[in-house]
Structures are given as structure tokens and as C-alpha cells.
C-alpha positions in Angstrom: 131.8 82.3 80.1 130.1 85.6 80.8 126.4 86.3 80.9 124.0 89.0 81.9 121.8 89.1 85.0 119.1 91.7 85.6 119.4 92.9 82.0 122.5 95.1 82.6 125.2 93.6 84.7 127.7 90.9 83.5 128.7 87.9 85.5 131.3 85.3 84.8 131.4 81.6 85.5 134.1 79.0 85.1 135.2 75.7 86.7 138.6 75.6 88.5 139.9 72.4 89.9 136.4 71.0 90.2 135.1 74.2 91.9 132.6 76.5 90.2 133.6 80.1 90.3 130.8 82.6 89.8 131.1 86.3 90.4 129.6 89.6 89.4 131.7 92.0 87.4 129.4 94.9 88.3 130.0 96.1 84.8 127.7 96.6 81.8 130.6 96.4 79.3 131.2 92.8 77.9 134.8 93.5 77.0 135.7 94.6 80.6 133.8 91.6 81.9 135.9 89.2 79.8 139.1 91.0 81.0 138.0 90.5 84.6 137.2 86.9 84.1 140.7 86.4 82.4 142.4 88.2 85.3 140.7 86.0 87.8 141.7 82.8 85.9 145.3 84.1 85.7 145.5 84.9 89.4 144.2 81.4 90.3 146.8 79.8 87.9 149.7 81.8 89.5 148.5 80.9 93.0 148.1 84.6 93.8 144.6 84.0 95.2 142.7 81.0 96.4 139.1 80.1 95.9 137.1 83.0 97.2 134.6 82.4 99.9 131.1 83.3 99.1 130.0 86.6 100.7 127.4 86.2 103.4 124.1 87.5 102.1 122.4 90.2 104.2 118.9 89.6 105.7 115.9 91.0 103.9 115.6 93.7 106.6 119.2 94.8 106.3 119.1 94.9 102.6 115.9 96.9 102.6 117.2 99.5 105.0 120.8 99.8 103.7 120.4 99.5 100.0 116.8 99.3 98.7 115.1 102.2 100.5 117.9 104.7 99.7 117.8 103.6 96.1 114.0 103.9 95.9 114.0 107.4 97.6 116.6 108.7 95.2 115.1 107.0 92.1 111.5 108.2 92.8 112.2 111.6 94.3 110.0 113.2 91.6 107.3 110.6 92.2 106.5 110.7 95.9 103.5 108.4 95.6 105.7 105.6 94.1 108.3 106.1 96.8 105.5 105.9 99.5 104.2 102.7 97.8 107.6 101.0 98.1 108.1 102.3 101.7 104.7 101.1 102.9 105.1 97.8 101.2 108.5 97.2 102.9 106.9 98.1 106.3 104.3 95.4 105.8 107.0 92.9 104.8 109.2 93.7 107.8 106.4 93.0 110.2 106.7 89.3 109.3 109.9 88.3 111.2 110.2 84.9 109.5 110.8 86.8 106.2 112.5 89.9 107.5 115.2 88.1 109.4 115.9 85.5 106.6 119.0 86.0 104.5 118.3 86.9 100.9 119.8 83.6 99.5 117.8 81.5 101.9 114.4 83.0 101.2 112.4 80.2 99.6 108.8 79.5 98.5 107.8 78.4 101.9 108.7 81.7 103.5 106.7 83.6 100.8 103.7 81.1 101.2 103.8 81.7 105.0 103.7 85.4 104.5 100.7 85.1 102.1 98.9 82.9 104.6 99.5 85.4 107.4 98.1 88.3 105.3 95.1 86.3 104.2 94.3 85.4 107.8 94.3 89.2 108.5 91.5 89.6 105.9 93.5 91.3 103.1 92.3 91.2 99.6 94.3 89.3 97.0 95.1 92.6 95.2 96.6 94.1 98.4 98.8 91.0 99.0 100.0 91.0 95.4 101.1 94.6 95.7 103.3 93.7 98.7 104.6 90.7 96.8 105.6 93.0 93.9 107.7 95.0 96.3 109.4 91.8 97.6 110.0 90.7 94.0 111.6 94.0 93.1 113.9 93.9 96.1 115.1 90.4 95.3 115.6 91.2 91.6 117.7 94.2 92.5 119.8 92.2 95.0 120.5 89.8 92.2 121.3 92.5 89.7 123.6 94.4 92.1 125.6 91.2 92.9 124.5 91.1 96.5 123.4 87.4 96.1 123.9 84.8 93.4 120.4 83.5 93.4 117.0 84.5 94.7 113.6 82.8 95.0 110.9 83.4 92.4 108.0 85.5 93.7 104.7 84.6 92.0 101.5 86.6 92.4 98.6 84.7 93.9 95.5 84.1 91.8 92.0 85.5 92.3 92.8 89.2 92.0 89.8 91.4 91.0 90.8 93.6 88.1 89.3 97.0 87.3 88.6 96.5 83.6 85.0 97.5 84.2 83.0 99.4 81.5 79.8 101.1 82.4 76.9 100.9 80.0 75.3 104.3 78.9 72.3 103.4 81.1 74.5 102.7 84.2 76.5 105.9 83.6 73.3 108.0 83.4 71.9 106.5 86.6 75.2 107.0 88.5 75.6 110.6 87.4 72.0 111.3 88.4 72.6 110.0 91.9 76.1 111.6 92.4 76.3 114.9 94.3 78.7 117.7 93.4 81.6 117.8 92.8 81.6 114.0 92.2 79.0 114.3 89.3 81.1 116.9 87.5 84.4 115.0 88.0 82.9 111.7 86.9 81.5 113.4 83.8 85.0 114.8 82.9 86.6 111.4 83.4 83.9 109.7 81.2 84.4 112.3 78.4 88.2 112.7 78.4 89.7 109.4 79.6 91.7 111.3 82.2 93.3 109.3 85.0 91.5 110.5 88.2 94.8 112.0 89.5 95.1 114.0 86.3 91.6 115.3 86.7 92.1 116.3 90.4 95.2 118.3 89.4 93.5 120.3 86.6 94.4 124.0 86.7 92.7 127.0 85.0 95.8 128.0 83.1 95.7 124.6 81.4 92.3 125.2 79.9 92.0 127.0 76.6 88.4 128.1 75.6 89.2 129.1 72.0 91.0 126.0 70.6 89.1 123.6 68.4 85.3 123.4 68.6 84.8 123.4 72.4 88.3 124.3 73.7 91.1 122.1 75.0 92.6 120.7 78.2 96.3 120.5 78.9 97.6 117.6 81.1 100.9 118.6 82.6 101.4 115.8 85.2 101.0 112.0 85.0 102.5 108.6 85.5 104.8 108.8 82.4 106.3 111.4 80.0 103.5 110.4 77.6 100.9 111.6 80.1 101.6 115.2 79.0 99.1 115.9 76.3 96.3 118.2 75.0 92.8 116.9 74.7 89.6 118.4 73.2 86.7 119.2 75.4 83.2 117.7 74.7 80.2 120.1 74.9 79.2 118.8 78.4 82.8 119.0 79.8 83.0 122.6 78.5 79.6 123.4 80.0 80.7 122.0 83.4 84.1 123.8 83.5 82.7 127.1 82.1 80.0 127.2 84.7 82.6 126.5 87.5 85.0 129.1 86.0 82.4 131.8 86.0 81.2 130.9 89.5 84.9 131.2 90.7 85.2 134.7 89.2 86.9 133.7 86.0 90.3 133.1 87.5 93.4 133.0 85.3 95.2 130.4 87.4 94.7 128.0 90.3 93.2 124.6 90.9 89.9 123.8 89.2 88.7 121.5 92.0 89.7 123.5 95.1 89.4 121.6 98.4 90.6 122.0 102.0 93.4 119.4 101.6 97.1 119.6 102.0 97.5 119.8 98.3 94.8 122.4 97.9 92.8 120.3 95.5 90.5 117.3 95.7 92.1 114.0 96.4 90.9 110.4 95.9 90.0 110.2 99.6 87.7 113.3 99.2 85.2 111.5 97.1 85.1 108.0 98.6 81.9 108.5 100.7 80.1 110.3 97.9 81.1 107.6 95.4 80.0 104.7 97.6 76.6 106.4 98.2 76.1 107.2 94.5 76.8 103.6 93.6 74.3 102.4 96.2 71.6 104.8 95.2 72.0 104.2 91.5 72.0 100.4 91.9 74.8 100.0 89.4 77.4 97.3 89.7 80.2 98.3 92.2 83.1 100.1 90.4 85.9 102.5 91.1 86.2 106.0 89.5 89.1 104.8 87.4 86.5 102.7 85.5 85.3 105.9 83.9 88.6 106.1 82.1 88.2 102.5 81.0 84.7 103.2 79.8 85.8 106.2 77.7 88.7 104.4 76.1 86.7 101.3 75.4 84.0 103.3 73.7 86.6 105.2 71.7 88.2 102.0 70.5 84.8 100.5 69.6 84.0 103.7 67.5 86.9 102.8 65.2 89.7 105.0 66.6 93.1 103.7 65.5 95.5 102.3 68.1 98.1 105.0 67.8 95.6 107.8 68.4 94.0 105.9 71.2 97.4 105.5 73.0 98.1 109.2 72.6 94.7 110.2 74.0 95.1 107.8 76.9 98.6 109.1 77.7 100.3 105.8 77.1 103.8 105.5 75.7 
């Protein structure tokens, strides 16, 4: 019989003289996979080959360095933050020798539980540990898909993670914006009125702003997590007022970053606003939240206003 593993690669399995033969064809074509299975059966019948010994599975560390990291670097060349996320996750996993030096087919639930216990003893939040477990799960799934091993352990996320589905009330929003200094107050207002991802807001450029389209002008998003992130959104009156004031103060530039900052990228980054945000939350006495919650707030309010799901997805930049 042939079957798929990992969604793309065919494997075959049959019993020969009481011994189970299971191998990857490394093919996505079912006809080729059947031919390979038939050829293996024929070779066994003719005595041309014996029962093949199982390949020795590499250790997690070896697989990460020789196969997974090169794959991640090539796959996410256009998404450096994703590549760094995988690289940093692997670094943390490799620090735990009990897991790093274990062969892929011998990694079991107790190894993963020991890793989780170690990270919890170091004071990590559940969300941080789960992100590292996601990297481990991705590595094991690819090892299975590529035929490096025949079986892998299941990696389950641990419970208790704090999610960011936080929505500010109008009163909380007003108190927070009143306590926030510049440029945090302006950026938070743009997020609350457009539903931008924070990264999309930080990367705004003057050439992406059109003052004459629609009632108050439009904003063009050129970069984002997915292809659907590229979109044009209308400005609200208060977003236009903020950006127009900033544009005039900057000498009405035709191009360049809207939120200029002395960073390597030349624009404001998430780290630029951490202290301002923490202070504003404390002074306004609102429930603790992250800036991304401004996006959740906007989209929730838009949905409650009666906006249809298709339009909501387009505005959010979801595929």
C-alpha cells in the first residue's frame, strides 16, 4: 500500500516474509510511488536485495544544523523576522543537551516534558515556551515529511497561555491616549482607526499616502505578513489630521518614512515604544495590554457595526 505523509510525500508499506517494509519514495506522484513499491517487491522476490536496514536517525542538533536551518534560511529569505524566529528558537532548544543530543526517532514525551520543566524553572511565560515548542514541532514534522525518520513524537502546546484578544472600551482608549506621549499617541490612534498591524504602521511611507482619494484620503499598505496584507484603506478624520500635521511639520515630503527614528531601519520599531507604552498604561490605569490590541479593538468594533465578513477580512489584510 502507498500513503501520504506530511501532506505531499508518498510512502509505501508491505509485509515480506513476516517483516514490515516501510520506506519513503520521496515523490509526490502516486503512480511513481506505486512503481517504486512494485520494483522493491520484485527485487526482494528475485533475491537481488535483502531486507534493508533502517537508516540511523540523526540527532536533533545534527538535523537542525544540516537540514532545517538551511531550509529555513532559504524559505524565509524574504521574511527575515520569521527566519530569526526559527533560528532563535533552535538556539534555545540546543541549550538543552538531553533534547539536542537525542536522535529524532527516540525523542519522546518525557524529553519534551523535561525541556518544558527546565524553561518553566527559568521563569519563562507559557507563551514563550509554546513558541519554542512550535519550532520543535516544525522540525520533527519536516523530518518525517523528508523521510529522515519513520516516526516522531507528538509535540503538544502547554496550557495557560495568555492570549492577546483584548478589546479596549471607548473610555479606556480615551484615557490611554490622553496619557500617552508623542509619537505613541499618534501611532496608537492610527492603529485604533485603521486596524493596521503595528509593523505595518511603523513602515508607513509618505508616498503611500494619498490626500485626495475618498472623503479623507487613503493609506497604502505595501508590506505585511501575507500577500493579502497589501491593501488600500481610507483615513478617518482624526488619522488624516494627525498625518497631515506631521507631513506639514516635516516640510511636505514626497517620500520617506512617516515615523522617522534613529534606528537601523530608519523608522520606529516596536522596541522604540515599550517604555512609553508601559508608562501610559500605568498612568491611565487601564488593564494591561499590548499595542496589537488596538488592531483587535478596531476590527471588533467594525464587526459589531455590521460589516460583512469578506469586507472585514480585506480591511484586516487576511487571506
